VEXSE-527563 format. One record per residue (C-alpha): residue in three letters; residue number from 1; x, z negated, y. Coordinates in pm, 1 decimal. Layout:
BEGIN
r=ALA; k=NUM; X=X; Z=Z; Y=Y $
...
//
This chain:
BEGIN
r=MET; k=1; X=3641.5; Z=-4558.5; Y=-4640.9 $
r=ILE; k=2; X=3367.9; Z=-4705.4; Y=-4415.1 $
r=GLU; k=3; X=3579.9; Z=-5019.5; Y=-4354.5 $
r=GLU; k=4; X=3878.5; Z=-4807.1; Y=-4254.2 $
r=LYS; k=5; X=3665.6; Z=-4614.6; Y=-4004.6 $
r=VAL; k=6; X=3525.8; Z=-4931.5; Y=-3835.1 $
r=LYS; k=7; X=3860.2; Z=-5072.7; Y=-3829.1 $
r=LYS; k=8; X=3974.8; Z=-4768.6; Y=-3655.0 $
r=VAL; k=9; X=3688.0; Z=-4784.4; Y=-3389.7 $
r=LEU; k=10; X=3751.0; Z=-5157.5; Y=-3306.5 $
r=LYS; k=11; X=4106.8; Z=-5080.5; Y=-3274.8 $
r=LYS; k=12; X=4024.4; Z=-4779.0; Y=-3037.3 $
r=ILE; k=13; X=3802.5; Z=-4997.1; Y=-2811.3 $
r=ARG; k=14; X=4038.4; Z=-5290.0; Y=-2825.2 $
r=VAL; k=15; X=3814.7; Z=-5548.0; Y=-2967.2 $
r=ASN; k=16; X=4028.2; Z=-5884.5; Y=-2989.7 $
r=LYS; k=17; X=3971.1; Z=-6086.5; Y=-3311.6 $
r=LYS; k=18; X=3982.6; Z=-6402.5; Y=-3123.6 $
r=GLU; k=19; X=3688.4; Z=-6281.3; Y=-2896.2 $
r=LYS; k=20; X=3345.9; Z=-6448.2; Y=-2961.0 $
r=ILE; k=21; X=3125.4; Z=-6159.5; Y=-3074.7 $
r=LEU; k=22; X=2752.3; Z=-6195.6; Y=-3143.8 $
r=ILE; k=23; X=2621.0; Z=-5963.1; Y=-3413.1 $
r=ALA; k=24; X=2261.0; Z=-5857.5; Y=-3327.8 $
r=LEU; k=25; X=2103.2; Z=-5895.5; Y=-3678.3 $
r=SER; k=26; X=1749.1; Z=-5736.5; Y=-3712.4 $
r=GLY; k=27; X=1733.0; Z=-5802.5; Y=-4081.3 $
r=GLY; k=28; X=1801.4; Z=-5408.2; Y=-4141.7 $
r=LYS; k=29; X=2085.2; Z=-5277.1; Y=-4335.7 $
r=ASP; k=30; X=2271.6; Z=-5140.2; Y=-4038.4 $
r=SER; k=31; X=2343.6; Z=-5471.1; Y=-3855.6 $
r=ALA; k=32; X=2402.4; Z=-5635.0; Y=-4189.1 $
r=VAL; k=33; X=2679.7; Z=-5397.3; Y=-4260.6 $
r=VAL; k=34; X=2834.0; Z=-5446.6; Y=-3915.4 $
r=ALA; k=35; X=2851.4; Z=-5830.4; Y=-3987.0 $
r=GLN; k=36; X=2981.5; Z=-5778.9; Y=-4340.0 $
r=ILE; k=37; X=3271.8; Z=-5559.8; Y=-4249.3 $
r=MET; k=38; X=3352.8; Z=-5737.1; Y=-3924.2 $
r=LYS; k=39; X=3357.7; Z=-6067.3; Y=-4118.4 $
r=LYS; k=40; X=3590.0; Z=-5903.2; Y=-4386.8 $
r=LEU; k=41; X=3828.5; Z=-5772.4; Y=-4120.7 $
r=GLY; k=42; X=3870.2; Z=-6125.2; Y=-3963.8 $
r=TYR; k=43; X=3684.2; Z=-6114.1; Y=-3652.4 $
r=ASN; k=44; X=3544.2; Z=-6403.2; Y=-3480.8 $
r=ILE; k=45; X=3160.8; Z=-6326.4; Y=-3522.0 $
r=GLN; k=46; X=2831.2; Z=-6525.8; Y=-3524.3 $
r=GLY; k=47; X=2474.9; Z=-6383.6; Y=-3576.2 $
r=ILE; k=48; X=2201.1; Z=-6368.5; Y=-3330.1 $
r=HIS; k=49; X=1837.5; Z=-6274.3; Y=-3442.1 $
r=ILE; k=50; X=1517.6; Z=-6239.9; Y=-3241.3 $
r=SER; k=51; X=1188.8; Z=-6328.0; Y=-3426.1 $
r=LEU; k=52; X=944.5; Z=-6095.8; Y=-3292.6 $
r=GLY; k=53; X=625.6; Z=-6262.5; Y=-3444.9 $
r=LEU; k=54; X=501.3; Z=-5964.6; Y=-3616.9 $
r=GLY; k=55; X=351.2; Z=-6156.0; Y=-3925.7 $
r=LYS; k=56; X=518.9; Z=-6132.5; Y=-4274.5 $
r=TYR; k=57; X=747.5; Z=-5856.9; Y=-4164.4 $
r=SER; k=58; X=923.1; Z=-6085.0; Y=-3898.7 $
r=GLU; k=59; X=906.7; Z=-6370.3; Y=-4160.0 $
r=LYS; k=60; X=1096.2; Z=-6177.1; Y=-4415.9 $
r=CYS; k=61; X=1354.7; Z=-6047.6; Y=-4146.7 $
r=LEU; k=62; X=1440.4; Z=-6405.2; Y=-4053.3 $
r=GLU; k=63; X=1468.1; Z=-6476.8; Y=-4415.0 $
r=VAL; k=64; X=1705.3; Z=-6199.6; Y=-4509.4 $
r=VAL; k=65; X=1921.5; Z=-6277.3; Y=-4182.7 $
r=GLU; k=66; X=1949.9; Z=-6633.1; Y=-4272.2 $
r=LYS; k=67; X=2068.5; Z=-6535.9; Y=-4617.4 $
r=LEU; k=68; X=2312.3; Z=-6294.5; Y=-4497.0 $
r=CYS; k=69; X=2469.6; Z=-6548.5; Y=-4254.5 $
r=GLY; k=70; X=2470.9; Z=-6808.9; Y=-4539.2 $
r=ASN; k=71; X=2664.9; Z=-6564.2; Y=-4763.0 $
r=LEU; k=72; X=2909.1; Z=-6484.9; Y=-4501.9 $
r=GLU; k=73; X=2928.8; Z=-6836.1; Y=-4375.6 $
r=ILE; k=74; X=2872.8; Z=-6764.8; Y=-4018.6 $
r=LYS; k=75; X=2667.6; Z=-6955.7; Y=-3763.6 $
r=CYS; k=76; X=2336.6; Z=-6771.7; Y=-3625.5 $
r=TYR; k=77; X=2123.6; Z=-6835.5; Y=-3339.2 $
r=ILE; k=78; X=1751.7; Z=-6774.5; Y=-3360.9 $
r=TYR; k=79; X=1523.1; Z=-6709.3; Y=-3078.3 $
r=ASP; k=80; X=1141.0; Z=-6678.3; Y=-3081.5 $
r=LEU; k=81; X=1026.9; Z=-6381.3; Y=-2858.0 $
r=LYS; k=82; X=704.9; Z=-6556.7; Y=-2758.1 $
r=LYS; k=83; X=882.1; Z=-6876.1; Y=-2644.9 $
r=GLU; k=84; X=1133.5; Z=-6667.0; Y=-2445.8 $
r=THR; k=85; X=902.6; Z=-6449.3; Y=-2263.6 $
r=GLY; k=86; X=571.3; Z=-6636.8; Y=-2267.3 $
r=ASN; k=87; X=364.5; Z=-6389.1; Y=-2492.5 $
r=SER; k=88; X=378.9; Z=-6236.9; Y=-2822.0 $
r=MET; k=89; X=503.3; Z=-5864.6; Y=-2891.4 $
r=ILE; k=90; X=150.7; Z=-5788.7; Y=-3028.8 $
r=ASN; k=91; X=-3.7; Z=-5876.2; Y=-2698.6 $
r=TYR; k=92; X=260.3; Z=-5674.7; Y=-2509.6 $
r=PHE; k=93; X=171.3; Z=-5383.7; Y=-2740.0 $
r=ARG; k=94; X=-187.1; Z=-5422.0; Y=-2640.9 $
r=LYS; k=95; X=-118.5; Z=-5466.5; Y=-2274.6 $
r=ASN; k=96; X=78.0; Z=-5142.2; Y=-2252.0 $
r=ALA; k=97; X=-135.1; Z=-4938.9; Y=-2480.0 $
r=CYS; k=98; X=-266.8; Z=-4707.1; Y=-2210.8 $
r=LYS; k=99; X=83.5; Z=-4606.7; Y=-2109.4 $
r=ASN; k=100; X=275.4; Z=-4324.6; Y=-2262.4 $
r=ILE; k=101; X=520.1; Z=-4564.1; Y=-2406.6 $
r=SER; k=102; X=591.0; Z=-4625.9; Y=-2788.3 $
r=THR; k=103; X=568.6; Z=-4983.9; Y=-2950.5 $
r=CYS; k=104; X=934.5; Z=-4911.3; Y=-3041.8 $
r=THR; k=105; X=1053.2; Z=-4872.8; Y=-2681.0 $
r=ILE; k=106; X=857.1; Z=-5176.1; Y=-2568.4 $
r=CYS; k=107; X=1016.9; Z=-5385.2; Y=-2843.5 $
r=GLY; k=108; X=1351.6; Z=-5251.7; Y=-2769.5 $
r=ILE; k=109; X=1316.9; Z=-5350.0; Y=-2398.1 $
r=PHE; k=110; X=1245.8; Z=-5706.0; Y=-2474.0 $
r=LYS; k=111; X=1510.3; Z=-5744.7; Y=-2735.9 $
r=LYS; k=112; X=1781.8; Z=-5596.6; Y=-2497.7 $
r=TRP; k=113; X=1690.1; Z=-5839.6; Y=-2213.5 $
r=ILE; k=114; X=1693.8; Z=-6145.1; Y=-2459.7 $
r=LEU; k=115; X=2012.6; Z=-6046.6; Y=-2619.5 $
r=ASN; k=116; X=2195.9; Z=-5999.1; Y=-2299.7 $
r=LYS; k=117; X=2046.7; Z=-6315.5; Y=-2151.4 $
r=LYS; k=118; X=2130.1; Z=-6544.2; Y=-2453.6 $
r=ALA; k=119; X=2469.7; Z=-6400.1; Y=-2509.9 $
r=ARG; k=120; X=2575.8; Z=-6461.6; Y=-2162.2 $
r=GLU; k=121; X=2443.8; Z=-6826.1; Y=-2201.6 $
r=LEU; k=122; X=2639.3; Z=-6850.8; Y=-2530.6 $
r=LYS; k=123; X=2961.6; Z=-6742.9; Y=-2344.2 $
r=ALA; k=124; X=2983.6; Z=-6445.1; Y=-2604.3 $
r=ASN; k=125; X=3262.5; Z=-6170.6; Y=-2505.3 $
r=LYS; k=126; X=3067.3; Z=-5900.9; Y=-2685.2 $
r=ILE; k=127; X=2742.2; Z=-5809.4; Y=-2867.6 $
r=ALA; k=128; X=2781.8; Z=-5572.9; Y=-3178.0 $
r=THR; k=129; X=2499.0; Z=-5361.9; Y=-3270.0 $
r=GLY; k=130; X=2413.7; Z=-5155.2; Y=-3589.7 $
r=HIS; k=131; X=2369.2; Z=-4820.1; Y=-3417.2 $
r=HIS; k=132; X=2525.0; Z=-4544.0; Y=-3642.5 $
r=ARG; k=133; X=2612.3; Z=-4186.7; Y=-3590.7 $
r=ASP; k=134; X=2293.6; Z=-4055.4; Y=-3675.0 $
r=ASP; k=135; X=2099.8; Z=-4274.6; Y=-3456.8 $
r=GLU; k=136; X=2324.8; Z=-4195.1; Y=-3165.8 $
r=LEU; k=137; X=2300.7; Z=-3803.7; Y=-3209.1 $
r=GLN; k=138; X=1940.7; Z=-3822.8; Y=-3242.5 $
r=THR; k=139; X=1885.1; Z=-4045.3; Y=-2923.7 $
r=PHE; k=140; X=2134.5; Z=-3826.2; Y=-2736.0 $
r=LEU; k=141; X=1931.3; Z=-3504.4; Y=-2812.7 $
r=MET; k=142; X=1576.6; Z=-3678.5; Y=-2738.3 $
r=ASN; k=143; X=1697.5; Z=-3779.1; Y=-2386.4 $
r=ILE; k=144; X=1821.0; Z=-3415.9; Y=-2323.0 $
r=PHE; k=145; X=1499.9; Z=-3284.4; Y=-2455.0 $
r=LYS; k=146; X=1282.3; Z=-3507.6; Y=-2232.4 $
r=GLY; k=147; X=1476.9; Z=-3413.8; Y=-1937.7 $
r=SER; k=148; X=1648.4; Z=-3739.4; Y=-1895.2 $
r=PRO; k=149; X=2028.2; Z=-3705.3; Y=-1966.6 $
r=GLN; k=150; X=2110.0; Z=-3991.2; Y=-1733.9 $
r=LEU; k=151; X=1967.9; Z=-4237.4; Y=-2031.6 $
r=ASN; k=152; X=2269.8; Z=-4121.1; Y=-2230.6 $
r=SER; k=153; X=2501.6; Z=-4327.6; Y=-2014.4 $
r=ASN; k=154; X=2486.1; Z=-4574.7; Y=-2304.5 $
r=PHE; k=155; X=2633.4; Z=-4323.8; Y=-2523.5 $
r=GLY; k=156; X=2980.1; Z=-4416.9; Y=-2702.9 $
r=PRO; k=157; X=3125.0; Z=-4698.5; Y=-2924.1 $
r=ILE; k=158; X=3156.0; Z=-4930.2; Y=-2643.6 $
r=LEU; k=159; X=2937.6; Z=-4982.1; Y=-2321.5 $
r=GLU; k=160; X=3182.1; Z=-5119.3; Y=-2068.2 $
r=ASN; k=161; X=3064.8; Z=-5421.0; Y=-1839.5 $
r=LYS; k=162; X=2920.6; Z=-5255.6; Y=-1536.1 $
r=ASP; k=163; X=2812.1; Z=-5595.6; Y=-1390.1 $
r=LYS; k=164; X=2903.9; Z=-5958.2; Y=-1435.8 $
r=LYS; k=165; X=2563.6; Z=-6049.7; Y=-1585.9 $
r=LEU; k=166; X=2599.9; Z=-5772.4; Y=-1837.6 $
r=ILE; k=167; X=2778.4; Z=-5837.3; Y=-2168.6 $
r=VAL; k=168; X=2975.3; Z=-5574.4; Y=-2329.2 $
r=LYS; k=169; X=2821.0; Z=-5394.6; Y=-2620.0 $
r=ILE; k=170; X=2985.7; Z=-5239.8; Y=-2915.4 $
r=LYS; k=171; X=2879.4; Z=-5004.8; Y=-3184.1 $
r=PRO; k=172; X=3129.1; Z=-5045.4; Y=-3489.7 $
r=LEU; k=173; X=2923.8; Z=-4790.5; Y=-3677.0 $
r=PHE; k=174; X=2935.2; Z=-4512.7; Y=-3404.0 $
r=PHE; k=175; X=3125.3; Z=-4254.0; Y=-3628.1 $
r=ILE; k=176; X=2938.9; Z=-4370.6; Y=-3947.3 $
r=SER; k=177; X=2661.2; Z=-4157.7; Y=-4104.7 $
r=GLU; k=178; X=2349.6; Z=-4338.0; Y=-4245.0 $
r=LYS; k=179; X=2426.4; Z=-4217.3; Y=-4588.3 $
r=GLU; k=180; X=2769.2; Z=-4388.1; Y=-4585.8 $
r=ILE; k=181; X=2590.5; Z=-4722.1; Y=-4487.2 $
r=GLU; k=182; X=2325.3; Z=-4690.4; Y=-4754.9 $
r=ASN; k=183; X=2617.7; Z=-4633.1; Y=-5028.8 $
r=TYR; k=184; X=2800.8; Z=-4950.5; Y=-4879.5 $
r=VAL; k=185; X=2491.6; Z=-5161.1; Y=-4896.0 $
r=LYS; k=186; X=2433.3; Z=-5092.9; Y=-5266.8 $
r=LYS; k=187; X=2798.5; Z=-5121.5; Y=-5368.8 $
r=ASN; k=188; X=2818.8; Z=-5459.3; Y=-5189.3 $
r=LYS; k=189; X=2459.9; Z=-5596.4; Y=-5282.8 $
r=ILE; k=190; X=2409.6; Z=-5672.1; Y=-4922.7 $
r=PRO; k=191; X=2047.6; Z=-5831.8; Y=-4851.3 $
r=PHE; k=192; X=1835.1; Z=-5637.6; Y=-4623.8 $
r=VAL; k=193; X=1463.9; Z=-5548.5; Y=-4528.5 $
r=LYS; k=194; X=1360.8; Z=-5231.2; Y=-4713.5 $
r=GLU; k=195; X=1019.2; Z=-5250.9; Y=-4535.2 $
r=ILE; k=196; X=950.5; Z=-5034.6; Y=-4234.4 $
r=CYS; k=197; X=814.9; Z=-5228.4; Y=-3937.9 $
r=PRO; k=198; X=427.6; Z=-5196.6; Y=-3950.4 $
r=TYR; k=199; X=411.4; Z=-5144.4; Y=-3586.9 $
r=ARG; k=200; X=674.6; Z=-4868.5; Y=-3576.1 $
r=GLN; k=201; X=569.1; Z=-4568.4; Y=-3357.6 $
r=GLU; k=202; X=851.4; Z=-4333.7; Y=-3324.5 $
r=THR; k=203; X=685.7; Z=-4001.9; Y=-3382.9 $
r=TYR; k=204; X=921.9; Z=-3801.0; Y=-3182.0 $
r=ARG; k=205; X=1222.9; Z=-3963.9; Y=-3337.9 $
r=VAL; k=206; X=1106.5; Z=-3870.0; Y=-3677.8 $
r=GLU; k=207; X=1068.3; Z=-3499.5; Y=-3581.8 $
r=ILE; k=208; X=1423.5; Z=-3499.9; Y=-3428.5 $
r=ARG; k=209; X=1530.2; Z=-3639.3; Y=-3747.9 $
r=LYS; k=210; X=1389.4; Z=-3376.7; Y=-3952.2 $
r=ILE; k=211; X=1600.3; Z=-3128.6; Y=-3732.4 $
r=PHE; k=212; X=1909.1; Z=-3332.3; Y=-3807.1 $
r=GLU; k=213; X=1839.4; Z=-3332.3; Y=-4180.2 $
r=LYS; k=214; X=1927.0; Z=-2946.9; Y=-4162.8 $
r=PHE; k=215; X=2282.3; Z=-2987.0; Y=-4033.0 $
r=SER; k=216; X=2575.6; Z=-3058.9; Y=-4257.7 $
r=ASP; k=217; X=2809.1; Z=-3365.6; Y=-4230.7 $
r=LYS; k=218; X=3063.2; Z=-3146.9; Y=-4048.7 $
r=GLU; k=219; X=2830.4; Z=-3003.3; Y=-3812.1 $
r=LYS; k=220; X=2725.7; Z=-3375.2; Y=-3710.0 $
r=GLU; k=221; X=3073.3; Z=-3467.5; Y=-3651.3 $
r=ASN; k=222; X=3134.4; Z=-3147.3; Y=-3424.6 $
r=MET; k=223; X=2802.2; Z=-3248.6; Y=-3232.2 $
r=MET; k=224; X=2946.3; Z=-3600.7; Y=-3196.9 $
r=LYS; k=225; X=3258.2; Z=-3467.4; Y=-3027.5 $
r=ASN; k=226; X=3070.0; Z=-3229.7; Y=-2804.5 $
r=PHE; k=227; X=2837.1; Z=-3496.8; Y=-2695.2 $
r=LEU; k=228; X=3115.0; Z=-3738.4; Y=-2625.4 $
r=GLU; k=229; X=3268.8; Z=-3473.5; Y=-2387.3 $
r=LEU; k=230; X=2921.0; Z=-3418.3; Y=-2215.8 $
r=PHE; k=231; X=2893.6; Z=-3798.8; Y=-2191.4 $
r=LYS; k=232; X=3211.9; Z=-3811.4; Y=-1967.4 $
r=LYS; k=233; X=3026.3; Z=-3597.8; Y=-1688.1 $
r=ILE; k=234; X=2704.4; Z=-3795.8; Y=-1718.9 $
r=LYS; k=235; X=2906.6; Z=-4131.5; Y=-1696.1 $
r=LYS; k=236; X=2999.2; Z=-4026.8; Y=-1348.1 $
r=ASP; k=237; X=2660.1; Z=-4046.6; Y=-1230.3 $
r=ILE; k=238; X=2553.1; Z=-4384.5; Y=-1379.3 $
r=GLN; k=239; X=2329.0; Z=-4555.1; Y=-1135.9 $
r=LYS; k=240; X=2421.2; Z=-4890.5; Y=-962.9 $
r=ILE; k=241; X=2320.0; Z=-5189.9; Y=-1113.9 $
r=ASN; k=242; X=2087.3; Z=-5428.1; Y=-927.0 $
r=TYR; k=243; X=1913.4; Z=-5771.0; Y=-1002.5 $
r=CYS; k=244; X=1551.4; Z=-5775.1; Y=-1092.2 $
r=GLU; k=245; X=1357.2; Z=-5941.4; Y=-809.2 $
r=ILE; k=246; X=1138.8; Z=-6129.5; Y=-1064.3 $
r=CYS; k=247; X=1383.2; Z=-6262.3; Y=-1348.1 $
r=GLY; k=248; X=1723.4; Z=-6211.9; Y=-1178.1 $
r=GLU; k=249; X=1846.7; Z=-6012.2; Y=-1477.4 $
r=PRO; k=250; X=2053.1; Z=-5685.2; Y=-1426.6 $
r=SER; k=251; X=1826.0; Z=-5373.5; Y=-1361.5 $
r=ARG; k=252; X=1844.0; Z=-5011.4; Y=-1248.7 $
r=ASN; k=253; X=1526.6; Z=-5062.5; Y=-1048.8 $
r=ARG; k=254; X=1383.0; Z=-5320.9; Y=-831.3 $
r=ILE; k=255; X=1196.5; Z=-5468.4; Y=-1101.7 $
r=CYS; k=256; X=1326.0; Z=-5475.1; Y=-1461.5 $
r=LYS; k=257; X=1148.5; Z=-5297.1; Y=-1743.5 $
r=LYS; k=258; X=1076.8; Z=-5618.6; Y=-1920.9 $
r=CYS; k=259; X=915.8; Z=-5771.6; Y=-1603.2 $
r=SER; k=260; X=711.6; Z=-5450.2; Y=-1554.5 $
r=LEU; k=261; X=562.4; Z=-5463.8; Y=-1918.1 $
r=ILE; k=262; X=491.2; Z=-5834.4; Y=-1860.3 $
r=SER; k=263; X=298.8; Z=-5783.4; Y=-1533.1 $
r=SER; k=264; X=128.2; Z=-5489.8; Y=-1665.1 $
r=LYS; k=265; X=-262.3; Z=-5511.3; Y=-1658.3 $
r=LYS; k=266; X=-474.5; Z=-5465.4; Y=-1969.1 $
//
């Protein structure tokens, strides 16, 4: 069932099997399922993993990613965050501790920056991530509650290329529930890291997740349809893409979020 849903999504967003697609592998179950299914469906995939340097947790993530890619017989590109940005993730957490920004947000900013830059250098056509339906619904609502609906411009199974420096991102699990993913992982005995990141700091998302647990699967499907309609209106107001004055990468502002975090004073 889940494989058919993914197949349908990939067909709808017109992903060509000859395209070079990088799967952003974190070590978690979601991205592992994306790799497993896309490989089974015959897509030209390769893995890409960013080692965050978070002690034993990161070491285990790398170990699992390499095992998964070995099982699927696909190439995997490994990048070390410290080598790519000049500092460790833990130090970035410390430097920005005084700001009202979670460790998960900081981590996400750096990963997105590296992923896009390296995917472009590797001449990839698309980047596939493991975002599933429940992730997307939670994020959409969080942005609404925070009064930042424009952040939902990334909503949808495919993020179209708004600039030549931006690699198109796809979300094959966009309509798949977390429960379906869990069942698929167990059934196919897919390796993944079960532990939660020791630096995880998503208290607001945890609260939103609790709210969603009260909704039935049918209600969530209806919410997805409604959010997609709302997204069409938000999409019209997407801000123009500029280039960061420091690193030259795409940014909505004069200085990209990654460079802003790096230049932050202790």
